N, C-alpha and C positions, 0 to 999 in steps of 0.2 A: 603366260599373260595372267595377271591377277586383276579381277574386276570387283568393284564394290559399287552397288547401286547403278550398274551400267557404265561406270567410268573406269578407265584403266588406272590402276594405282601402282603397278610395277610390272616390269618385264624381266624375264630370266632367260639368259642365253647360255648355251654350252659352247665352249671353245675347244680347239684342238690342242690344248696343253702347251707344251714347250714350243711346238711349231708356230703357234699363233702369238705367243707372248710378246715378241718385239713389236709386231704390228698393232696388236690390241692396245698396248701401253702407249704407243705413238699416237694412235687415234684418240684415246681417252685424254691424254695430256693436251693435244691440240684443241679438243672440244671444251674441256673443263679446267685446264691448267694443271699445275702440279697437284698430286694427291695430298690430302691433309695428313694422311699417314701411309707409310709404305714400309714393308719389312720383307726380308728374305726368309723363306721357310725351307729348311733342309729336310729332305726325305731320303731314305736309304732303301736299297733293294737287298734281297737275300744273298747276293753275291759280293757284298761289301762295297758296292758303288753308291755314290750319293750325288745329288744334284739339287741346286737351289731353285725354288719357284718364287713367284712374287705374290704377295697379298697387299692390295692397295685399296684405300677408301677415300672417297670424296664426299663432303658434307656441305650443303648450303641450307638456308632456312627452310625451304620446302622441296628439297631434292637430295637424293643420295645415289651413289654408285659404289658398289663393292665388286672388286675383281680379285679372283684367285686363279692364277695361271695354271695350277695343277692341283687337283684334289685326288689324293691317292685312295684307291680301294683295294680290297683283298685281291681281286682279279688282276689289277694293275701290278701289284707287288709280285704276283706269281710270274708275270711277264717280264720282270726286270724294269729297267729304265726306258720304257718304250715311248714316253712322251705324254701319256695320260690325257685327261680331260680336265678342262678348267671351266669356270663359270663367271658370268657377269650379271649382276642384278642392278637394275636402274629403276627408280621410281620416286614417288613423293613420300612425305612423312608417314602416312598411313601404310603405304606399301612396305616401308622400312620396318615398321612395327610388326607386320605380318611375317616378313621374311627373316627377321633377325635370328630366330633359332636356326634356320637353315644356313644362313650366312656364316654362323660361327663354326660350322662343321669343317671348314677348311683347315682348322687346327688339328684335326684328328688324323695326323700322319702317323 
């Protein structure tokens, strides 16, 4: 939770990666409609396997939501395609400005 002057400006949730992806996307679409942008992000393990994860963003005048179903780390790579950890950031415009550097890290596969 990010606070500014005692007010919540953003929330960050970790998800259970591939396992949670269908349900998280279903709930986000139900609540906020289709994402403004969505793309598949392919990541590979050291054994030659690969799998696509989802990166999706919703933007409204004073609201944002960023979802990355899997964020790969070195520890995950060593484990193979185990499902990983994802994240969901939700907040207002100020929260988005604060979290933007962290939100772009999903591309570091």
